[in-house]
N, C-alpha and C positions, 0 to 999 in steps of 0.2 A: 408509314407508320409501322412499325413492327408489332406483331403479336406475341406477347410473352407465353412461353411454355407452361401450360399448368404443372403445379407442383406435382401433382400425381404422375405425370408423364415423364419426370425426371427420375432415372434408376438411381438406386442407392449408390453410394461411392464403393461400399464394401460388396464383396462377393464371396459365396461360400461353395465349396466343394465336399460331398461326401463321398467316402470311397469304402465298400464293404468287401472286406478282404477274408482271406482263408481264416484267420485267426482274431481279426478286430474289425470294428468300424471306426474310421477316422474322419473329424470334421476339420477342415482348414478354411479360416476366414481371412480374407486379405482386400488389399485394395491396389488398383492400378494407378500408376503415377501419369505424369503428362508425357513421359517417354513410353509408356505401354508395359512398363516393368511391374511384375506383381510382388507386393512386400506383404509379408505374412503378419497378421496381426494376433491371431489366435489359433492353436492347435490343440484338439482334444483327440484322444484315442482311448477307446474301450474295448477290452477283451471279448470275442464272441466265437465259441467253438463250432464254427461251421464245418472246418475240414475233419475235426474228431468226430462228430456226428456222421458225416459221410463215411469216413474210414470205418468207424465202429458198426454203424447201423445202415450203411448204403442210402441213408435220407436225412434231412434235418429234422430234428426233433421238435415237437410243439414247444417245449420249454426254451430251445434256441430262438425260435420265432418269436415267442413272446419276449424274450429278453433282447432281440433286435427292435422290436416294436418299442420297447421301452427307450431304448438309446436313441432311436430315431426321435421320438417325441422330445427328450431332453435336448437333442441337437436343435430341433425346430425351436424350443424355447430359446436357446442361446442366439440363434439366427434372428428372432424376433427383438430380441434385445440389442442388435446391431442394426435393426431396421431393415433387415432383408426379408421379403416376402416369401 
């Protein structure tokens, strides 16, 4: 008799990647098909002036850190809507 896998142990079909770049933060949500190919479902990109701060002040300002935190909270909400933990 086979033991069914509990629903909590089955990973969601969607996956997410967050990239923090010099000028923006990007969220890509996608799904792998049976052949292992990744297909993009949604892509979001928000500006974030990390490089500008470093160039001007040689550090990242508190304002930019707060802005990054807000963007990441928004992205987390989007990921939850897709069932991505």
